[in-house]
C-alpha positions as CSV (number, residue, x, y, z in Angstrom):
1,K,20.4,1.8,-5.1
2,L,19.9,-0.6,-2.0
3,F,18.3,-3.1,-4.4
4,E,21.2,-3.1,-6.7
5,H,23.4,-4.6,-3.7
6,L,20.9,-7.3,-2.8
7,P,20.9,-11.0,-4.4
8,P,18.3,-12.0,-6.8
9,N,16.1,-14.0,-4.8
10,F,15.7,-11.2,-2.0
11,F,12.4,-10.6,-0.2
12,V,12.0,-7.4,1.5
13,Q,9.1,-6.8,3.9
14,P,9.1,-3.2,5.3
15,L,7.3,-2.8,8.7
16,Y,6.2,0.5,9.0
17,D,3.1,2.6,10.9
18,I,1.8,3.3,7.6
19,G,3.0,0.6,5.5
20,C,-0.7,0.3,3.7
21,Q,-0.3,3.9,2.4
22,L,3.2,3.1,1.6
23,H,2.2,0.3,-0.8
24,R,-0.7,2.2,-2.5
25,S,1.6,5.2,-3.1
26,C,4.3,2.8,-4.7
27,D,1.6,1.3,-6.6
28,K,-0.1,4.7,-8.1
29,W,3.3,6.4,-8.8
30,G,5.1,3.3,-10.1
31,V,8.0,3.6,-7.5
32,L,9.8,0.4,-7.0
33,K,7.8,-1.0,-9.7
34,S,10.4,-3.8,-10.7
35,Y,10.8,-4.9,-7.1
36,M,7.3,-5.3,-5.9
37,N,6.7,-8.5,-6.8
38,C,9.7,-9.1,-4.0
39,M,8.0,-7.1,-1.4
40,T,5.4,-7.4,1.1
41,F,4.2,-4.3,3.2
42,V,2.9,-4.5,6.7
43,V,1.4,-2.2,9.4
44,S,2.9,-2.4,13.0
45,I,0.5,-4.3,15.3
46,F,-0.7,-1.7,17.6
47,H,-1.0,0.7,14.3
48,A,-2.8,-1.8,12.5
49,F,-6.2,-1.3,15.1
50,R,-6.1,2.3,14.5
51,H,-6.4,1.9,10.6
52,Q,-9.7,0.8,9.0
53,W,-10.9,-2.8,8.8
54,P,-9.9,-3.8,5.2
55,C,-6.2,-2.6,6.0
56,Q,-6.1,-4.7,9.2
57,I,-7.2,-7.7,7.3
58,V,-4.5,-7.1,4.7
59,Y,-1.3,-5.4,6.2
60,H,-1.6,-6.9,9.6
61,S,1.8,-8.4,10.4
62,R,0.3,-11.5,12.2
63,K,-0.8,-12.6,8.8
64,Y,2.6,-12.6,7.4
65,L,5.6,-15.7,7.8
66,G,8.7,-14.4,8.6
67,Y,7.5,-11.7,11.6
68,G,6.9,-14.1,14.3
69,L,5.6,-12.3,17.4
70,C,7.3,-9.1,16.1
71,E,5.0,-6.1,17.1
72,G,7.1,-3.5,15.1
73,E,7.0,-1.2,18.2
74,G,10.7,-1.1,18.9
């Protein structure tokens, strides 16, 4: 229901310890399917180094505009 209250040109960037798994689950099960093109999933900076190398390359917060120096840890 949250997405129903957002403007049509919104962009959501969830920063989550397991953002990579959240993204995979959304793709696999079709959750938020109509909103996926308006979302970027990111892993918090310290957790990214505990993930596999491909996960770091795709989901590290330093790779995306809008996060600045936010580490996502508090």
